[in-house]
C-alpha positions, 0 to 999 in steps of 0.5 A: 797464930796470935799476934800482940801489938803495941799501940801507944798512939799520943792523945793530940792529932794536931801534929798528925795534921800537921804532918799531912798537910806537908806531905799533901804539899812537899814535893822534893826531888829524890835524893842520891844513893850516895847522899842517903849512904853519906848521912848518918842516925838517920832511916830512910824508906819509901812507903805506899797506899792505893788510890783505888784499893782492890778490897773497899772498906771506905765509903769514898772511893778511890781512896782520899788523899789525907786518907792515904797519908794517914795510912802512910803515916801509921805504917812508917811509924811501926816500920821505923819504931821496928827498925830503931826498938825492935820488938819481943816475941813469944813462939811455940812451934806447931807441933803435930805429934803432941797436938800443939798449936802454933803461937806467936806473939809480937809486940814492940818494944815502944812505937813513935808517937803521932807528930814526932818532929824527927819524922820528915817528907823526902818525897812525894809521887804518883804512880800506878794508882798508887800514892808513893812517899819516901821519908826519912826519920832523924834518930836521937843519940840514944836511939842511935845509940840502941840500934847501933848495939843491934849491929853487932856481929855476935848478934844473928842475922835472918830473913824470911817471906810471908803473906796474909790474904787482902782481906779484910782489908788494910790491917793485912799490910801489917800481917803480911811483914808479921807473917815474914818475921814469924817466919825469919825467926822460924828458920832461925830457930832450926838452926840454934836446935837440932830438936825443935823447941816447946818455946822461945822468947826473945827480941828482934829488931828490923835491919832494914825497911820490909818489902811490900807487895801485892801478888795472887790476892794477898800481901806479900811481904820479905823481911831482914832480921837480928834475933836475940833468944833470951829463953829456949824451952826444950820438951822434957818429955816426948 
């Protein structure tokens, strides 16, 4: 399986440093579920980073606070991008009889930049040897309109769970989410066509923040998505 990722990171790191300072010092009480539900045009999710990672890849250990917060911000940018802009995908299922290896390419339509002023901190806490940061992203009108368009009942939903080994490091956390997206897409395609397709291309979006945890030496993830298949190729011959 191959995965193509989109990286559109701004050249200046000053906005990032500013956000890290805010994360390090701003701690507010958690918002009630009612208040969160009443808010419009915003996304809210909690992200975590281990203070003492199981796989040690840093010279300094335990993990420095600013590095942990940088990781959280990067994960939040990628997640909120997937919930706002979504992804393009190309998927070719494994087929033993035909000698075809599985291929899965996933690329964000667009990625939120470092230092985006629409991203802000709601809560920071420490527990279970982890940093937990609750973040919100306030969408602009065009972003909210894009997300609203995906809420149509005509666009099917799918869900899946995936995993990735802890090694070589924390980047495997995202790999687990991508694996969950792959499996959600695979299950969706099984309901679309009776016979295994040659390949499929299309678009998908995260409808909720992925749930990620560690279990049995691996990152585990579960996702909920909506899918639009733009092209479905079938095998003409066996």
